[in-house]
N, C-alpha and C positions, 0 to 999 in steps of 0.2 A: 606154741603151735596154735593153741586155741585163739589167741589174740589175732594172729595172722589170718586165720580162717574167718573170724568175725569181721575184720577190716576188709577182706576180699569180698565177702557177701555184702557188706555195707556199700562198697564202691560199685558193685554190680547193680544194686538196687538204686543207688543215688545217681549214677551216671546213666543218662538216657541211652538206650540201645535201639537203634532204628532197625526194624525188621522188614520194612516195606517202603516203597516209594509210590506216591500218587502222581500220575502224569497223564495228560490228555493224549489220546491216540486216535488214529484213523485206521479203520478196517476197510481194505480195498482189494480189488482184483490185482493180481500181479501184472496183468497185461490187458490193455484196452485197445481195440482196433476199430477205428471208425470205418463204417461201410459206406463207400461213396459211389455214386452213379458214374460209370466210366465215360458215358456219353449222354447228351440230351436224349431222352427216350421216353417211351410210354411204358408204364408198369403193366405187364400182362398177368403176373401172378405174384401174390405175397404168400409165402409158405410158412411164415413164422409170426409169433405174437410176442409182445414184451414178456420177458421172464422165462421164455422157453429155452430149454437146454438143447444144444445142437452138437454134432460131432463134426470134425474136420471133413470137408468135402460135401456136406449137406447143401442142397440148393436152397437158398434163402429167398431170393427174388429173381423173377424172370422179367427181362426188359425187352423192348422192341424198338429198333430205330429203322424207319423206312428207308432212309438214305443208304444205310449199310446194306439193307436187303436189295435195294435197286442196284447198287454197285456190284454185288455178288451176281445178281441175275444178268446184268450187262456183260460182266466178264465171262460168264458161262456161255452166253449167246455168242460173244465174240470168238471164244475158243471153238465152239461148235462150227461156226461159219468158217473159220480158218482151216479147221481139220477137213471140212467138206470140200473147200477150195483145193486143198492139197491132193485130195483123192481124184478130183476132176481134171487136174492139169496133165497135159502131155509132157514129155520130157524133151522138148526142144531147147535150144540154147537160151532163148529169151525167158522161157518159163523156169529154166534152171536157176537163173539169177533171181527171179521172183520167188523161187522156192526157198532160197537162203534167207531172203527178206521175210518170207512167211514163217520160217522157223523162229526168227527173232520175235515176231509178233505172237507166235504161239507161246514162247517163253514168257513174254510180258503178260499175256492173258492168264497163264498159269500162276504167275506171281500175283497178279491182281486178285485171282480167286483165293489164293492162300492168305493174302492180307485181309480180304473181306471176311473170310471164315474166322480168322483170328480175332478180328474186331467183333464179330457176331458172338464168338465164344465168351468174350468179356461181358456180354449183356446177360449172361447167366451168372448171377452173383452167388458164389459159394463161400461157405465158412472156411477160412484159412486155418483155424484152430478149433479145438473143442472148447465149449464154454456156454455162456448164456447171452441171449440177445436182450439188449436193453435200449431204451431211448428211441424206439421207433416212433416217429412223429405221428400224432393222432390223425392228422390230415392226409397221411400217406395211404392212398386207396388204389385198388386195381383200376386200370384204365386212365389213371392220372398221368399227365405229362410232367416230367421232372427235368431239371437243368443238369448239365454236366457238373460233376463234383458235389451234387446235392447229397446231404447225409440221409442215408436210408435207415440207419440205426448204429448201434455200437455193439461189438462183440467183446465180451469180457471173458477172460480165462477162468477156469474152474479153480485154479490155485489162487490163494489169497495171501496177502501180506499185511502186517500191522506196522504202521509207522507211529512211533511214540516221540513225544517232545518232553525231554527232561531238563531240569535245571542244571546248569553247569556245576553247581556244588554237589550234585548227586553222581557225577561221573566216577568219582573214586569208589563210591559204594558199589556201583554197577560193575566195575572192573574186577572186583574181588570174587 
């Protein structure tokens, strides 16, 4: 029994036993979302700085596009004019036909208003997830004009992940 114990201890000491693996790894956010300008626009307000923590729904940037503003104003004036015309019409047969045409024009004006408001809402850039703002370009300033799809920054999630690169020969050890 003594000899078997000595041999076992000798093998344990003589045979190298690997207790760890050294491997390069990357520590990164589990999600990265580029924040892009939805339209060519002028920056009216920058509410964040690099490294700032934000929560989902926070307003990060406010943009302005005069073309969308004008489209909205024109649609609202058109709607107001059409509604006023409908009030001023008498109910003769000729104006009755015009009234049905006027109803279609009112529907189009209402649709134009809805579209312009939806486009305008996109100019308020909000955080889609909670996380941290990074990579805001240094040259990004208030009152600056930016192009459509220009990067305003990157929103990274608060959750992180580690990617490690191990040798194929270490796979067996990791699976134990």
